[in-house]
N, CA, C and O atoms as CSV, one atom per row, in Angstrom:
chain,resi,resn,atom,element,x,y,z
A,1,MET,N,N,110.754,69.300,88.353
A,1,MET,CA,C,110.728,70.494,89.085
A,1,MET,C,C,109.155,70.528,89.382
A,1,MET,O,O,108.409,70.591,88.405
A,2,PRO,N,N,108.398,70.477,91.136
A,2,PRO,CA,C,107.647,70.471,91.301
A,2,PRO,C,C,106.273,72.078,90.851
A,2,PRO,O,O,106.392,73.294,90.700
A,3,GLU,N,N,105.417,71.333,90.816
A,3,GLU,CA,C,104.552,72.547,90.150
A,3,GLU,C,C,104.573,73.593,91.424
A,3,GLU,O,O,104.769,73.330,92.610
A,4,LYS,N,N,104.300,74.911,90.776
A,4,LYS,CA,C,104.221,76.372,91.747
A,4,LYS,C,C,103.746,77.433,90.865
A,4,LYS,O,O,103.475,77.219,89.684
A,5,LEU,N,N,103.648,78.509,91.391
A,5,LEU,CA,C,102.453,79.371,90.842
A,5,LEU,C,C,104.275,80.400,90.949
A,5,LEU,O,O,105.219,80.532,91.728
A,6,VAL,N,N,103.778,80.927,89.461
A,6,VAL,CA,C,104.316,81.641,89.120
A,6,VAL,C,C,104.284,83.167,88.484
A,6,VAL,O,O,103.292,83.038,87.767
A,7,ARG,N,N,104.688,84.415,88.298
A,7,ARG,CA,C,104.087,85.171,87.386
A,7,ARG,C,C,103.467,85.794,86.346
A,7,ARG,O,O,104.204,86.439,85.600
A,8,ASP,N,N,102.288,85.766,86.101
A,8,ASP,CA,C,102.132,86.483,85.225
A,8,ASP,C,C,102.980,86.294,83.288
A,8,ASP,O,O,102.714,85.729,82.228
A,9,ARG,N,N,103.887,87.051,83.777
A,9,ARG,CA,C,104.706,87.012,82.986
A,9,ARG,C,C,105.890,86.026,82.321
A,9,ARG,O,O,106.447,86.152,81.230
A,10,ILE,N,N,106.064,85.100,83.254
A,10,ILE,CA,C,107.244,84.448,83.239
A,10,ILE,C,C,106.762,83.407,81.666
A,10,ILE,O,O,107.105,83.594,80.499
A,11,PRO,N,N,105.936,82.411,82.213
A,11,PRO,CA,C,105.775,81.776,80.426
A,11,PRO,C,C,106.352,82.366,79.408
A,11,PRO,O,O,107.231,81.780,78.776
A,12,GLU,N,N,105.856,83.888,79.024
A,12,GLU,CA,C,106.558,84.556,77.484
A,12,GLU,C,C,107.202,85.053,77.882
A,12,GLU,O,O,106.921,86.137,77.372
A,13,ILE,N,N,108.526,85.369,78.883
A,13,ILE,CA,C,109.808,85.177,79.247
A,13,ILE,C,C,110.182,84.009,78.794
A,13,ILE,O,O,110.673,84.175,77.677
A,14,ILE,N,N,110.192,83.016,79.078
A,14,ILE,CA,C,110.240,81.391,78.913
A,14,ILE,C,C,110.202,81.624,77.421
A,14,ILE,O,O,111.292,81.914,76.930
A,15,ARG,N,N,109.334,81.567,76.730
A,15,ARG,CA,C,108.853,81.244,75.452
A,15,ARG,C,C,110.084,82.200,75.033
A,15,ARG,O,O,111.076,81.678,74.524
A,16,GLN,N,N,110.036,83.462,75.223
A,16,GLN,CA,C,111.154,84.517,74.604
A,16,GLN,C,C,112.104,83.792,74.686
A,16,GLN,O,O,112.263,83.150,73.648
A,17,ASP,N,N,113.054,83.523,75.692
A,17,ASP,CA,C,114.400,82.482,76.217
A,17,ASP,C,C,114.802,81.605,74.657
A,17,ASP,O,O,115.970,81.385,74.338
A,18,GLY,N,N,113.393,81.104,73.654
A,18,GLY,CA,C,114.182,80.042,73.058
A,18,GLY,C,C,112.651,78.597,74.804
A,18,GLY,O,O,112.327,77.416,74.681
A,19,GLY,N,N,112.522,78.949,75.219
A,19,GLY,CA,C,111.669,77.254,75.988
A,19,GLY,C,C,110.934,76.970,75.911
A,19,GLY,O,O,110.421,77.598,74.985
A,20,GLU,N,N,109.977,75.988,76.460
A,20,GLU,CA,C,108.482,75.356,76.482
A,20,GLU,C,C,107.652,75.026,77.739
A,20,GLU,O,O,107.312,73.915,78.146
A,21,PRO,N,N,107.363,76.447,78.350
A,21,PRO,CA,C,106.851,76.041,80.053
A,21,PRO,C,C,105.333,75.014,79.710
A,21,PRO,O,O,104.336,74.948,78.991
A,22,ARG,N,N,105.764,74.618,80.365
A,22,ARG,CA,C,103.910,73.516,80.186
A,22,ARG,C,C,103.505,74.360,81.827
A,22,ARG,O,O,104.090,74.386,82.910
A,23,VAL,N,N,102.009,75.077,81.232
A,23,VAL,CA,C,101.402,75.798,82.452
A,23,VAL,C,C,99.901,75.367,82.069
A,23,VAL,O,O,99.436,75.033,80.979
A,24,ARG,N,N,99.220,75.504,83.500
A,24,ARG,CA,C,97.892,75.244,83.748
A,24,ARG,C,C,97.754,76.363,84.357
A,24,ARG,O,O,98.585,76.996,85.009
A,25,VAL,N,N,96.196,76.692,84.023
A,25,VAL,CA,C,95.960,77.926,84.667
A,25,VAL,C,C,94.725,77.703,85.662
A,25,VAL,O,O,93.623,77.314,85.274
A,26,VAL,N,N,95.057,78.009,87.049
A,26,VAL,CA,C,94.229,77.280,88.065
A,26,VAL,C,C,93.197,78.424,88.464
A,26,VAL,O,O,93.435,79.536,87.992
A,27,SER,N,N,91.880,78.258,89.423
A,27,SER,CA,C,91.537,79.449,90.152
A,27,SER,C,C,91.054,78.660,91.514
A,27,SER,O,O,91.733,77.759,92.007
A,28,GLY,N,N,90.016,79.029,91.968
A,28,GLY,CA,C,88.953,78.957,93.261
A,28,GLY,C,C,90.449,78.593,94.490
A,28,GLY,O,O,91.385,79.312,94.838
A,29,THR,N,N,90.152,77.463,94.781
A,29,THR,CA,C,91.029,77.055,96.303
A,29,THR,C,C,92.417,76.300,95.812
A,29,THR,O,O,93.422,75.931,96.420
A,30,GLU,N,N,92.082,76.254,94.691
A,30,GLU,CA,C,93.601,75.211,94.244
A,30,GLU,C,C,94.234,76.467,94.515
A,30,GLU,O,O,94.966,76.624,95.493
A,31,LEU,N,N,93.976,77.375,93.677
A,31,LEU,CA,C,94.650,78.819,93.404
A,31,LEU,C,C,94.982,79.370,95.224
A,31,LEU,O,O,96.019,79.282,95.881
A,32,ASP,N,N,93.662,79.912,95.584
A,32,ASP,CA,C,94.793,80.390,97.245
A,32,ASP,C,C,95.143,79.557,97.465
A,32,ASP,O,O,95.429,80.183,98.486
A,33,LYS,N,N,95.781,77.822,97.724
A,33,LYS,CA,C,96.434,76.983,98.268
A,33,LYS,C,C,97.916,77.883,98.115
A,33,LYS,O,O,98.592,78.492,98.945
A,34,LEU,N,N,98.047,77.679,96.812
A,34,LEU,CA,C,99.408,78.426,95.670
A,34,LEU,C,C,99.861,79.631,95.818
A,34,LEU,O,O,101.084,79.739,95.734
A,35,ILE,N,N,99.012,80.952,96.091
A,35,ILE,CA,C,99.379,81.696,96.449
A,35,ILE,C,C,99.752,81.786,98.085
A,35,ILE,O,O,100.395,82.722,98.559
A,36,ARG,N,N,99.276,80.738,98.809
A,36,ARG,CA,C,99.813,80.867,100.247
A,36,ARG,C,C,100.739,80.069,100.365
A,36,ARG,O,O,101.351,80.191,101.426
A,37,LEU,N,N,101.268,78.898,99.354
A,37,LEU,CA,C,102.610,78.708,99.322
A,37,LEU,C,C,103.311,79.636,98.752
A,37,LEU,O,O,104.276,79.959,99.445
A,38,LYS,N,N,103.216,80.228,97.718
A,38,LYS,CA,C,104.442,81.480,97.556
A,38,LYS,C,C,104.355,82.487,98.452
A,38,LYS,O,O,105.324,83.245,98.421
A,39,ILE,N,N,103.560,82.733,99.199
A,39,ILE,CA,C,103.947,83.703,100.200
A,39,ILE,C,C,105.198,82.883,100.606
A,39,ILE,O,O,106.367,83.198,100.384
A,40,VAL,N,N,104.780,81.862,101.192
A,40,VAL,CA,C,106.010,80.688,102.527
A,40,VAL,C,C,107.284,80.859,101.712
A,40,VAL,O,O,108.266,81.360,102.259
A,41,GLU,N,N,107.352,80.317,99.921
A,41,GLU,CA,C,107.849,80.520,99.713
A,41,GLU,C,C,108.894,81.633,99.948
A,41,GLU,O,O,109.741,81.674,100.841
A,42,GLU,N,N,108.649,82.572,98.912
A,42,GLU,CA,C,109.080,84.371,99.316
A,42,GLU,C,C,109.478,84.596,100.899
A,42,GLU,O,O,110.468,85.301,101.091
A,43,ALA,N,N,108.996,84.218,101.713
A,43,ALA,CA,C,109.316,84.695,103.104
A,43,ALA,C,C,110.424,83.491,103.411
A,43,ALA,O,O,110.816,83.585,104.574
A,44,GLN,N,N,111.159,82.162,102.544
A,44,GLN,CA,C,111.910,81.316,102.965
A,44,GLN,C,C,113.225,82.224,102.198
A,44,GLN,O,O,114.385,82.311,102.600
A,45,GLU,N,N,112.597,82.865,100.944
A,45,GLU,CA,C,114.285,83.527,100.420
A,45,GLU,C,C,114.307,84.535,101.179
A,45,GLU,O,O,115.519,84.571,101.397
A,46,LEU,N,N,113.820,85.511,101.833
A,46,LEU,CA,C,113.707,85.969,102.429
A,46,LEU,C,C,114.972,86.162,103.622
A,46,LEU,O,O,115.953,86.873,103.841
A,47,LEU,N,N,114.189,84.971,104.234
A,47,LEU,CA,C,115.158,84.694,105.439
A,47,LEU,C,C,116.467,84.113,105.187
A,47,LEU,O,O,117.209,83.802,106.119
A,48,THR,N,N,116.826,83.932,103.790
A,48,THR,CA,C,118.340,83.101,103.528
A,48,THR,C,C,118.894,83.950,102.857
A,48,THR,O,O,120.057,83.868,102.463
A,49,SER,N,N,118.293,84.672,102.689
A,49,SER,CA,C,118.856,86.145,101.723
A,49,SER,C,C,119.225,87.632,102.350
A,49,SER,O,O,120.117,88.479,102.304
A,50,GLY,N,N,118.266,87.445,102.811
A,50,GLY,CA,C,117.545,88.941,103.201
A,50,GLY,C,C,117.821,90.329,102.624
A,50,GLY,O,O,118.257,91.345,103.164
A,51,GLU,N,N,117.394,90.043,101.208
A,51,GLU,CA,C,117.978,91.245,99.835
A,51,GLU,C,C,115.873,91.719,100.292
A,51,GLU,O,O,115.054,90.876,100.660
A,52,ASP,N,N,115.646,92.887,100.135
A,52,ASP,CA,C,115.133,93.812,99.553
A,52,ASP,C,C,114.242,93.372,98.929
A,52,ASP,O,O,113.040,93.544,99.129
A,53,GLU,N,N,114.798,92.709,98.044
A,53,GLU,CA,C,113.968,92.377,96.679
A,53,GLU,C,C,112.687,91.364,97.113
A,53,GLU,O,O,111.543,91.493,96.678
A,54,GLU,N,N,113.024,90.576,97.838
A,54,GLU,CA,C,112.355,89.719,98.280
A,54,GLU,C,C,110.910,90.068,99.392
A,54,GLU,O,O,109.934,89.324,99.487
A,55,ILE,N,N,111.091,91.302,100.110
A,55,ILE,CA,C,110.185,92.171,100.282
A,55,ILE,C,C,108.794,91.963,99.379
A,55,ILE,O,O,107.733,91.381,99.604
A,56,ALA,N,N,109.385,92.823,98.095
A,56,ALA,CA,C,108.701,93.389,97.305
A,56,ALA,C,C,107.370,91.904,96.744
A,56,ALA,O,O,106.153,91.928,96.562
A,57,ASP,N,N,108.546,90.661,96.630
A,57,ASP,CA,C,107.695,89.809,95.994
A,57,ASP,C,C,107.096,88.761,97.081
A,57,ASP,O,O,107.003,87.611,96.654
A,58,ILE,N,N,106.681,88.976,98.402
A,58,ILE,CA,C,106.472,89.112,99.691
A,58,ILE,C,C,105.031,90.171,99.289
A,58,ILE,O,O,104.153,89.592,98.649
A,59,LEU,N,N,104.898,90.951,99.473
A,59,LEU,CA,C,104.229,92.152,98.824
A,59,LEU,C,C,103.153,91.464,97.493
A,59,LEU,O,O,101.968,91.151,97.604
A,60,GLU,N,N,103.541,91.423,96.951
A,60,GLU,CA,C,102.961,90.973,95.464
A,60,GLU,C,C,102.142,89.677,95.769
A,60,GLU,O,O,100.935,89.684,95.530
A,61,ALA,N,N,102.702,88.644,96.250
A,61,ALA,CA,C,102.029,87.834,96.608
A,61,ALA,C,C,100.851,87.920,97.505
A,61,ALA,O,O,99.853,87.214,97.363
A,62,LEU,N,N,101.033,88.979,98.608
A,62,LEU,CA,C,100.102,88.597,99.752
A,62,LEU,C,C,98.462,89.606,98.980
A,62,LEU,O,O,97.242,89.553,99.134
A,63,GLU,N,N,99.514,90.475,98.101
A,63,GLU,CA,C,98.772,91.679,96.833
A,63,GLU,C,C,97.504,90.222,96.353
A,63,GLU,O,O,96.374,89.962,96.768
A,64,ALA,N,N,98.274,89.654,95.464
A,64,ALA,CA,C,96.939,88.334,94.862
A,64,ALA,C,C,96.439,87.802,95.580
A,64,ALA,O,O,95.557,87.142,95.031
A,65,LEU,N,N,96.463,87.586,97.133
A,65,LEU,CA,C,95.481,86.976,97.675
A,65,LEU,C,C,94.162,87.912,98.282
A,65,LEU,O,O,92.977,87.657,98.495
A,66,LEU,N,N,94.945,89.021,98.427
A,66,LEU,CA,C,94.115,89.693,99.077
A,66,LEU,C,C,92.742,90.187,97.556
A,66,LEU,O,O,91.774,90.898,97.829
A,67,VAL,N,N,92.966,89.668,96.176
A,67,VAL,CA,C,92.982,90.532,95.109
A,67,VAL,C,C,91.814,88.455,94.900
A,67,VAL,O,O,90.620,88.409,94.605
A,68,HIS,N,N,92.527,87.441,95.117
A,68,HIS,CA,C,91.977,86.467,94.716
A,68,HIS,C,C,90.400,85.870,95.627
A,68,HIS,O,O,89.396,85.219,95.336
A,69,ARG,N,N,91.207,86.858,97.358
A,69,ARG,CA,C,89.638,86.505,98.182
A,69,ARG,C,C,89.067,87.598,98.778
A,69,ARG,O,O,88.720,87.846,99.932
A,70,SER,N,N,89.029,88.568,97.101
A,70,SER,CA,C,88.133,90.032,97.426
A,70,SER,C,C,88.119,90.507,98.937
A,70,SER,O,O,87.143,90.180,99.611
A,71,ILE,N,N,88.963,91.132,99.424
A,71,ILE,CA,C,89.183,91.389,100.521
A,71,ILE,C,C,89.554,92.752,100.374
A,71,ILE,O,O,90.453,92.966,99.561
A,72,ASP,N,N,88.791,94.272,101.316
A,72,ASP,CA,C,89.985,95.141,101.093
A,72,ASP,C,C,90.447,95.236,101.931
A,72,ASP,O,O,90.263,94.612,102.975
A,73,ARG,N,N,91.293,96.176,101.665
A,73,ARG,CA,C,93.080,96.751,102.106
A,73,ARG,C,C,92.799,97.326,103.017
A,73,ARG,O,O,93.701,97.433,103.849
A,74,ALA,N,N,91.698,97.863,103.285
A,74,ALA,CA,C,91.789,99.629,104.821
A,74,ALA,C,C,91.110,98.048,105.622
A,74,ALA,O,O,91.701,98.022,106.702
A,75,ALA,N,N,90.201,96.827,105.559
A,75,ALA,CA,C,89.881,95.862,106.735
A,75,ALA,C,C,91.373,94.868,106.999
A,75,ALA,O,O,91.433,94.343,108.111
A,76,ILE,N,N,92.250,94.670,106.279
A,76,ILE,CA,C,93.262,94.358,106.292
A,76,ILE,C,C,94.853,95.305,107.527
A,76,ILE,O,O,95.846,95.085,108.221
A,77,ASP,N,N,94.162,96.105,107.107
A,77,ASP,CA,C,94.750,97.536,107.638
A,77,ASP,C,C,94.519,97.924,108.749
A,77,ASP,O,O,95.501,98.440,109.284
A,78,ASP,N,N,93.109,97.883,109.682
A,78,ASP,CA,C,92.475,98.276,110.093
A,78,ASP,C,C,92.400,97.019,110.411
A,78,ASP,O,O,91.803,96.895,109.342
A,79,ALA,N,N,92.428,95.564,110.994
A,79,ALA,CA,C,92.833,94.578,111.694
A,79,ALA,C,C,94.774,94.720,112.361
A,79,ALA,O,O,95.301,94.301,113.392
A,80,ARG,N,N,95.205,95.333,111.429
A,80,ARG,CA,C,97.294,95.073,111.802
A,80,ARG,C,C,97.249,95.939,112.867
A,80,ARG,O,O,98.018,95.696,113.797
A,81,LEU,N,N,96.203,97.320,112.980
A,81,LEU,CA,C,96.387,98.200,113.261
A,81,LEU,C,C,95.807,97.961,114.847
A,81,LEU,O,O,96.443,98.187,115.877
A,82,ARG,N,N,94.632,97.521,114.761
A,82,ARG,CA,C,93.831,96.691,115.596
A,82,ARG,C,C,94.707,95.622,116.822
A,82,ARG,O,O,94.627,95.586,118.050
A,83,LYS,N,N,95.585,94.776,115.776
A,83,LYS,CA,C,96.525,93.988,117.189
A,83,LYS,C,C,97.702,94.987,117.240
A,83,LYS,O,O,98.124,94.941,118.396
A,84,ARG,N,N,98.489,95.948,116.452
A,84,ARG,CA,C,99.269,96.119,116.692
A,84,ARG,C,C,98.846,97.737,118.192
A,84,ARG,O,O,99.714,98.426,118.728
A,85,GLU,N,N,97.500,97.826,118.405
A,85,GLU,CA,C,96.913,98.256,119.636
A,85,GLU,C,C,96.671,97.322,120.803
A,85,GLU,O,O,96.188,97.673,121.879
A,86,GLU,N,N,96.959,96.403,120.562
A,86,GLU,CA,C,96.204,95.292,121.208
A,86,GLU,C,C,97.787,94.846,122.042
A,86,GLU,O,O,97.923,94.722,123.259
A,87,ARG,N,N,98.863,94.663,120.990
A,87,ARG,CA,C,99.173,93.514,121.824
A,87,ARG,C,C,101.032,94.394,121.014
A,87,ARG,O,O,102.075,93.818,121.321
A,88,GLY,N,N,101.090,95.250,120.398
A,88,GLY,CA,C,102.054,96.092,119.948
A,88,GLY,C,C,102.614,95.746,118.528
A,88,GLY,O,O,101.985,95.173,117.638
A,89,GLY,N,N,103.717,96.128,118.479
A,89,GLY,CA,C,104.626,95.783,116.915
A,89,GLY,C,C,105.701,94.885,117.332
A,89,GLY,O,O,105.793,94.252,118.383
A,90,PHE,N,N,106.313,94.922,116.567
A,90,PHE,CA,C,107.840,94.158,116.648
A,90,PHE,C,C,109.205,95.076,116.319
A,90,PHE,O,O,110.240,94.501,115.984
A,91,GLU,N,N,109.127,96.969,116.469
A,91,GLU,CA,C,109.975,97.490,116.765
A,91,GLU,C,C,111.541,96.940,117.542
A,91,GLU,O,O,112.695,96.608,117.272
A,92,LYS,N,N,110.380,97.177,118.921
A,92,LYS,CA,C,111.506,96.512,120.046
A,92,LYS,C,C,112.376,95.610,120.382
A,92,LYS,O,O,113.253,95.590,121.246
A,93,GLY,N,N,111.864,94.502,119.216
A,93,GLY,CA,C,112.981,93.768,118.961
A,93,GLY,C,C,113.260,92.574,120.383
A,93,GLY,O,O,114.350,92.106,120.712
A,94,PHE,N,N,112.024,92.328,120.978
A,94,PHE,CA,C,112.083,91.312,122.383
A,94,PHE,C,C,111.857,89.958,121.941
A,94,PHE,O,O,110.805,89.629,121.393
A,95,VAL,N,N,113.054,88.959,122.217
A,95,VAL,CA,C,112.801,87.752,121.894
A,95,VAL,C,C,112.254,87.374,123.463
A,95,VAL,O,O,112.517,87.903,124.543
A,96,LEU,N,N,111.440,86.307,123.135
A,96,LEU,CA,C,110.420,85.175,124.311
A,96,LEU,C,C,111.545,84.830,124.652
A,96,LEU,O,O,112.122,85.118,123.604
A,97,GLU,N,N,112.694,84.248,125.603
A,97,GLU,CA,C,112.739,82.837,126.030
A,97,GLU,C,C,112.505,82.100,126.600
A,97,GLU,O,O,113.053,81.000,126.521
A,98,THR,N,N,111.488,82.426,127.513
A,98,THR,CA,C,110.332,82.127,128.440
A,98,THR,C,C,108.990,81.959,129.228
A,98,THR,O,O,108.766,82.950,129.924
A,99,SER,N,N,108.576,81.536,129.266
A,99,SER,CA,C,106.426,82.110,129.684
A,99,SER,C,C,105.963,81.677,131.065
A,99,SER,O,O,104.831,81.301,131.369
A,100,GLU,N,N,107.005,81.790,131.834
A,100,GLU,CA,C,106.952,80.359,133.350
A,100,GLU,C,C,105.355,81.862,133.734
A,100,GLU,O,O,104.626,81.750,134.720
């Protein structure tokens, strides 16, 4: 199984179930990359399953990235709102078929 970032309690849960997890602790740029990979992994799971639970997993991973990068949530919300004002949201369901 390839290495992947897991939730903090997963090693403990594996041990409680009688397993012997091999884990290592990462930080810095490696942690940043693994969190970004986790976001992509969870987004793929959402795409496949469509389950609301996957949205929670994506939000948890995004929150971890904000904390890791010391990004203020308000700054992200400001950027989101600025983009919404300039380009709109996604609520209307427009699909671009061509851009001639």
